[in-house]
N, C-alpha and C positions, 0 to 999 in steps of 0.2 A: 422417411426418417431423416432425410437431408435437412429438412426445415425444423427439425427438433420439436415436434408437436407436443403439446401438454397432455393430449389424450389420443390414444389409438384405439379404435374399435376393431376388434379382431373376431370375425365371424367364422367359427370352425377352423382355426388356424392349424390344427393338428389332425384334422379329419383324414382318415384313410392312410395315415403314416404309421410305420412300424414303431414299436416302443422306443427304440434307440433314437430314431430321428425325431420323434415326438419330444423326448427328453432334451435333445439339442435345441429345438425350437423354443421350448419353455425356458431353458437356461439363457438363451440369447435374449428373449423378451425380458426376463428378470434383470439381466445385466444392463440392458438399455434403460429400463426403469430406474435402476439405481444410479447409473452414470449420468443420465440426462433429466432425471426427475419426471419421466414420462409415466402417466397412469394408463392402464390397459383396462378396457371393458371387453371381457372375454365371453363370447357366446359359444356354447358347446352343448352337445347331448351326452358327452362323456364325463361323468362325475369324477373320474380319476384325475382329470385335468385340474379341477377345482381344488382338490386336496393338495396338490403340489404347488399351485400357483396363486390362488385367490385368497384375499383376506376376508372378503364377504361374498355371499352367494344369494341370489334371488332365484327362486324356482317359479317358473311360469307353467300354467296349465290353461288350455283353451284361451290363450291370448291375454291372460291376466296373471299378475304376480300373486301367488297363493301363500308364499312363505319367503322370509328374508332374514338374514342374520349372519353372524360370524361363521366362517366355514366349519371350524371344529364343532361348534354347537349344532349346526345343521346335520352333521354326520353322526354326532353322538345322540342327539335327541330330535329327530325329525318329527314335526307335529302334523303336517298335512298328509293325507293318505297317498297322494301322488309322490311326495318327497320320500315317504317310507318305502314305496315300491321301487 
């Protein structure tokens, strides 16, 4: 973060953390994004992370993107069976 990157790829940044610490990490990432204009590509198996953090979501199944869209739309009207599950 010292070099102020334009993009940070975060692979499971909140995996195996309790809800309190998870919220702190997401808040910190959000603040960094606002303060420095940093974008985050967040990779996670936990859909609750996307609801709180992501503007857009891409769902992958068997190594391919099967659905992509605005986070709210994806949770309100999932189209692909894997997303629905």
